Each structure stands twice: as C-alpha cells, then as structure tokens.
C-alpha positions in Angstrom: -21.1 6.4 3.5 -20.6 4.3 6.2 -17.2 4.1 7.6 -17.0 0.2 7.2 -18.6 0.7 3.7 -15.1 3.1 2.7 -12.8 0.7 4.8 -14.4 -2.1 2.4 -14.3 0.0 -0.7 -10.5 0.9 0.3 -9.5 -2.9 1.0 -10.3 -3.1 -2.7 -8.8 0.0 -4.0 -5.1 -0.9 -2.7 -5.8 -5.0 -3.7 -6.5 -3.9 -7.3 -3.0 -1.3 -7.5 -1.5 -3.8 -5.9 -1.8 -6.6 -8.1 -0.3 -4.0 -10.7 2.8 -3.2 -8.8 5.7 -5.3 -10.4 8.0 -7.4 -8.5 7.7 -9.6 -6.2 5.1 -10.4 -3.6 4.7 -12.4 -0.6 1.5 -12.2 1.5 1.7 -11.7 5.4 -0.1 -13.5 8.2 -2.9 -11.0 8.4 -3.6 -11.1 5.0 -1.4 -7.9 4.2 1.0 -8.1 1.6 4.9 -7.5 1.1 6.2 -5.8 -1.9 9.5 -4.4 -3.1 10.2 -0.9 -1.0 9.7 1.8 -4.1 12.0 3.7 -1.5 15.5 1.6 -1.4 16.7 -1.4 -4.2 16.3 -4.9 -2.9 15.6 -8.4 -3.9 13.4 -9.5 -1.3 10.1 -8.0 -0.3 10.4 -5.8 2.9 7.9 -3.1 2.7 4.4 -4.3 4.5 1.9 -2.8 3.1 -1.7 -3.3 5.5 -4.5 -4.6 3.2 -6.2 -7.9 5.1 -9.6 -7.9 6.3 -8.0 -7.0 10.1 -6.4 -3.5 9.0 -8.3 -0.6 10.6 -6.1 1.6 8.3 -5.9 0.1 4.6 -3.2 0.9 2.6 -0.6 1.9 5.7 2.5 0.6 4.8 5.9 0.2 6.7 9.4 -0.9 5.3 11.4 -3.7 7.4 14.1 -2.6 5.9 14.5 1.2 5.6 12.3 2.5 7.8 10.2 4.0 5.6 6.4 4.0 6.5 3.4 6.2 5.1 -0.6 5.9 4.4 -2.0 4.7 1.3 -1.8 8.3 -0.7 2.1 8.9 0.1 3.3 5.7 -0.3 1.1 4.8 -3.7 2.4 7.8 -5.8 6.1 6.2 -4.2 5.0 3.4 -5.9 3.3 4.8 -9.4 -0.4 3.8 -8.2 -3.3 5.7 -7.6 -4.3 7.0 -4.2 -7.4 6.4 -3.1 -10.1 9.6 -4.2 -10.3 12.7 -3.4 -6.1 12.7 -2.4 -4.9 15.8 -3.2 -2.5 16.0 -5.9 1.0 15.6 -5.9 3.8 17.1 -8.5 6.4 15.1 -9.8 9.1 16.8 -11.7 
C-alpha cells in the first residue's frame, strides 16, 4: 500500500471516529478539528486534532490548555475511540 493511500485512510478513520466523540467541536482553519480535551475538564474545545488535507501525521493532537499531546493511537484511547488498525492494545483497569 502506498504511503499516500495509507495517509488518506488514516484521515478518513480519524474523521469517522471524531464524528462519534461527544461534546463541542469546531473546525480549525486547515481542516483540523478542535474537541473538548480528554485529559482535563473544559467548556471550550482546546484540543486540536490534525486531520485535514494538509496533515502530515493524521490524528496527531495537542491541547492548548493543558499541553498534553500525542499520536492518534495514544489519544484515541483517552477519548474512548478506536486507534489505527495494528496498534498495540492498551490494558484498561
């Protein structure tokens, strides 16, 4: 599978998963999405997830409130969403 095809599939996966994430969302200027941070309580979305057409690493996220950041396979689990296929499972206690 080509790298471009994999990136497009990852973008589609992130978009699909974010559509299921509850709470306020807003579109960023480059197609990225701001969501409520899964790491701290807030009323205004401050966690930016890169998933627009310009994203080199689809699903990478960063919170402008608490500073938490990570790749989709890490943050998706904090959000209760599915990581990319092939990610190592994380035990939840």
